LODRENMI-374991 format. One line per 5 residues: their letters; for each residue x, y, z of N, C-alpha, C, O. Coordinates in Angstrom, 1 decimal. Example, Ala and Ser with C-alpha at 12.3 -4.5 7.8 and 13.67 -1.06 7.14 Angstrom:
# LODRENMI-374991
AS> 13.2 -5.7 7.8 12.3 -4.5 7.8 13.2 -3.3 7.8 14.2 -3.3 8.5; 12.8 -2.2 7.1 13.7 -1.1 7.1 12.9 0.0 7.9 13.4 1.1 8.0
END
This chain:
# LODRENMI-374991
MKEIK> -9.2 -37.7 33.8 -8.6 -36.4 33.4 -9.7 -35.5 33.0 -10.6 -35.8 32.2; -9.6 -34.2 33.5 -10.6 -33.2 33.1 -10.2 -32.5 31.8 -9.0 -32.3 31.6; -11.2 -32.1 31.1 -10.9 -31.4 29.8 -11.4 -29.9 30.0 -12.5 -29.6 30.5; -10.5 -29.0 29.6 -10.8 -27.6 29.7 -10.9 -27.1 28.3 -10.0 -27.3 27.5; -12.0 -26.4 28.0 -12.1 -25.8 26.7 -12.1 -24.2 26.8 -12.7 -23.7 27.7
IKVPT> -11.3 -23.6 26.0 -11.1 -22.2 26.0 -11.6 -21.7 24.6 -11.1 -22.1 23.6; -12.5 -20.7 24.7 -13.1 -20.1 23.4 -12.3 -18.8 23.2 -12.3 -17.9 24.0; -11.6 -18.8 22.1 -10.9 -17.6 21.7 -11.9 -16.7 20.9 -12.4 -17.1 19.9; -12.1 -15.5 21.4 -13.1 -14.6 20.6 -12.6 -14.2 19.3 -11.4 -14.0 19.1; -13.5 -14.1 18.3 -13.2 -13.7 17.0 -13.4 -12.2 16.9 -13.9 -11.6 17.9
AEDVF> -13.0 -11.6 15.8 -13.1 -10.1 15.7 -14.6 -9.7 15.7 -15.0 -8.7 16.3; -15.5 -10.6 15.2 -16.9 -10.3 15.2 -17.5 -10.4 16.7 -18.4 -9.7 17.0; -16.8 -11.2 17.5 -17.3 -11.2 18.9 -16.9 -9.9 19.7 -17.6 -9.5 20.6; -15.8 -9.3 19.3 -15.2 -8.2 20.1 -15.7 -6.9 19.5 -16.1 -6.0 20.3; -15.7 -6.7 18.2 -16.1 -5.5 17.5 -17.4 -5.5 16.9 -17.9 -6.5 16.5
SEEFL> -18.0 -4.3 16.8 -19.4 -4.2 16.2 -19.2 -4.3 14.7 -18.1 -4.1 14.1; -20.3 -4.7 14.0 -20.3 -4.8 12.5 -20.0 -3.5 11.9 -19.2 -3.4 10.9; -20.5 -2.4 12.5 -20.2 -1.0 11.9 -18.7 -0.7 12.0 -18.1 -0.2 11.0; -18.1 -1.0 13.1 -16.6 -0.8 13.3 -15.8 -1.6 12.2 -14.9 -1.0 11.6; -16.2 -2.8 12.1 -15.5 -3.7 11.1 -15.6 -3.1 9.7 -14.7 -3.2 8.9
KHMVN> -16.8 -2.6 9.3 -17.0 -2.0 8.0 -16.1 -0.8 7.8 -15.5 -0.6 6.8; -16.0 0.0 8.9 -15.1 1.2 8.8 -13.7 0.8 8.6 -12.9 1.4 7.9; -13.2 -0.2 9.4 -11.9 -0.7 9.3 -11.6 -1.3 7.9 -10.5 -1.0 7.3; -12.5 -2.0 7.3 -12.3 -2.5 6.0 -12.2 -1.4 5.0 -11.3 -1.4 4.1; -13.0 -0.4 5.1 -13.0 0.8 4.2 -11.7 1.6 4.4 -11.1 2.1 3.4
AYKEL> -11.3 1.7 5.6 -10.0 2.5 5.9 -8.8 1.7 5.3 -7.9 2.3 4.7; -8.8 0.4 5.4 -7.7 -0.4 4.8 -7.7 -0.3 3.3 -6.7 -0.2 2.7; -8.9 -0.3 2.7 -9.0 -0.1 1.3 -8.5 1.2 0.8 -7.7 1.3 -0.2; -8.8 2.3 1.6 -8.3 3.6 1.3 -6.8 3.7 1.4 -6.1 4.3 0.6; -6.2 3.0 2.4 -4.8 2.9 2.5 -4.1 2.3 1.3 -3.1 2.7 0.8
LLAAR> -4.7 1.2 0.9 -4.2 0.5 -0.3 -4.3 1.4 -1.6 -3.4 1.4 -2.4; -5.4 2.1 -1.7 -5.5 3.0 -2.9 -4.5 4.1 -2.8 -4.0 4.5 -3.9; -4.2 4.6 -1.6 -3.2 5.7 -1.5 -1.8 5.1 -1.9 -1.1 5.8 -2.5; -1.5 3.9 -1.4 -0.3 3.3 -1.8 -0.2 3.1 -3.3 0.9 3.3 -3.9; -1.3 2.7 -3.9 -1.3 2.5 -5.4 -1.0 3.8 -6.1 -0.3 3.8 -7.1
CLIDT> -1.6 4.9 -5.6 -1.4 6.2 -6.2 0.1 6.6 -6.1 0.7 7.1 -7.1; 0.8 6.3 -5.0 2.2 6.6 -4.9 3.0 5.8 -5.9 3.9 6.3 -6.5; 2.7 4.5 -5.9 3.4 3.6 -6.8 3.2 4.0 -8.3 4.2 4.0 -9.1; 2.0 4.3 -8.7 1.7 4.7 -10.0 2.4 6.0 -10.4 2.9 6.1 -11.5; 2.5 6.9 -9.5 3.3 8.2 -9.7 4.7 7.9 -10.0 5.3 8.5 -10.9
QIKKV> 5.3 7.0 -9.2 6.7 6.7 -9.3 7.0 6.0 -10.6 8.0 6.2 -11.3; 6.1 5.1 -11.0 6.2 4.4 -12.3 6.2 5.3 -13.5 7.0 5.2 -14.4; 5.3 6.3 -13.4 5.2 7.3 -14.5 6.5 8.1 -14.6 7.0 8.4 -15.7; 7.1 8.5 -13.4 8.4 9.2 -13.4 9.5 8.4 -14.1 10.3 8.9 -14.8; 9.5 7.1 -13.7 10.6 6.2 -14.3 10.4 6.1 -15.8 11.3 6.1 -16.5
EEKAS> 9.1 5.9 -16.2 8.9 5.8 -17.7 9.2 7.0 -18.4 9.7 7.0 -19.5; 8.9 8.2 -17.8 9.2 9.5 -18.5 10.8 9.6 -18.6 11.2 10.1 -19.7; 11.5 9.3 -17.6 13.0 9.4 -17.7 13.5 8.4 -18.7 14.5 8.7 -19.4; 12.9 7.2 -18.8 13.4 6.2 -19.8 13.1 6.6 -21.2 13.9 6.3 -22.1; 12.0 7.3 -21.4 11.6 7.7 -22.8 12.3 9.0 -23.2 12.3 9.3 -24.4
NPKEL> 12.8 9.8 -22.3 13.4 11.1 -22.6 14.8 11.1 -21.9 15.1 11.9 -21.0; 15.7 10.3 -22.5 17.1 10.3 -21.9 17.8 11.7 -22.1 17.6 12.3 -23.1; 18.5 12.1 -21.2 19.3 13.3 -21.3 20.4 13.2 -22.3 21.0 12.1 -22.4; 20.6 14.2 -23.1 21.7 14.2 -24.1 23.0 14.5 -23.4 23.1 15.4 -22.6; 24.0 13.8 -23.8 25.3 14.1 -23.3 26.1 15.0 -24.3 26.0 14.8 -25.5
KKIEI> 26.7 16.0 -23.7 27.5 16.9 -24.6 29.0 16.7 -24.3 29.4 16.6 -23.1; 29.7 16.7 -25.3 31.2 16.6 -25.2 31.7 18.0 -25.0 31.5 18.9 -25.8; 32.4 18.2 -23.9 33.0 19.5 -23.6 34.6 19.3 -23.7 35.1 18.5 -23.0; 35.2 20.1 -24.5 36.6 20.1 -24.7 37.3 21.0 -23.6 36.8 22.2 -23.5; 38.3 20.5 -23.0 39.0 21.3 -22.0 40.4 21.6 -22.5 41.1 20.7 -22.9
D> 40.8 22.8 -22.6 42.1 23.2 -23.1 43.2 23.0 -22.1 44.4 23.3 -22.3
END
């Protein structure tokens, strides 16, 4: 029986080192942008929780 070996290329085989560095940095920037959005929403939720709106009783005749 004959044996066949297939080499699957890795990212380093296909892409240059410079390209991979750019992709890693772009991914990092994407994560930082997502963190900024999450932090902003957390602040809004905390502000609403610390400053609840007052309810006023309105009498209707």
